[in-house]
C-alpha positions in Angstrom: 3.0 -5.6 28.0 4.2 -2.7 25.3 6.6 -4.6 24.8 5.7 -7.7 23.3 3.7 -5.6 21.0 7.0 -3.6 20.0 8.8 -7.1 19.3 5.6 -7.9 16.5 6.4 -5.6 14.6 10.1 -5.3 14.5 10.0 -8.9 13.6 6.9 -8.1 11.0 9.0 -5.2 9.6 12.2 -7.2 9.1 9.9 -10.1 7.9 8.8 -7.4 5.3 11.7 -6.7 4.2 13.6 -9.6 4.7 11.1 -11.6 1.7 11.0 -8.1 -0.9 14.6 -8.0 -0.7 14.8 -11.2 -1.3 12.1 -12.0 -3.6 12.4 -12.7 -7.8 12.7 -10.3 -10.5 9.6 -9.2 -12.3 9.7 -8.3 -15.9 7.4 -5.8 -17.9 6.7 -8.1 -20.4 6.0 -11.2 -21.6 8.5 -12.7 -24.5 6.1 -12.7 -27.6 6.6 -15.1 -30.8 9.4 -15.0 -32.6 7.2 -12.9 -35.5 7.6 -10.2 -33.4 9.9 -6.8 -33.3 9.5 -5.5 -29.7 11.9 -5.3 -27.5 13.3 -7.0 -25.0 11.5 -7.4 -22.0 12.7 -4.3 -19.0 12.6 -6.1 -15.1 10.9 -3.7 -13.1 13.2 -2.4 -10.4 12.6 1.5 -9.8 12.0 3.1 -6.4 10.1 -0.2 -4.6 11.8 -0.8 -2.3 11.8 3.4 -2.3 8.0 2.9 -2.1 7.7 0.5 0.6 10.3 1.2 3.8 7.5 4.7 2.5 4.6 3.2 3.7 5.8 1.4 6.5 7.7 4.9 7.8 3.2 6.3 7.4 2.2 3.5 8.8 3.9 4.0 11.6 3.2 7.4 12.4 0.0 6.9 11.6 -0.1 4.0 13.9 1.7 6.3 17.0 -0.5 8.9 16.0 -3.6 7.0 16.5 -1.9 6.1 20.3 -1.4 9.4 22.2 
């Protein structure tokens, strides 16, 4: 029974990682009309994957701690 849950956790983790890596880039701001003098949109990509990985590690640690 334990191996079923381990395989499920691995599958969910790999699925989440694949979805996180295959998403389209997000922009910090929308397009403005031509008469607005503003900077071009900036991509949001810094440390997003690090945050996802840190959250996964903390969640797994908490789950393992709860099982003990």
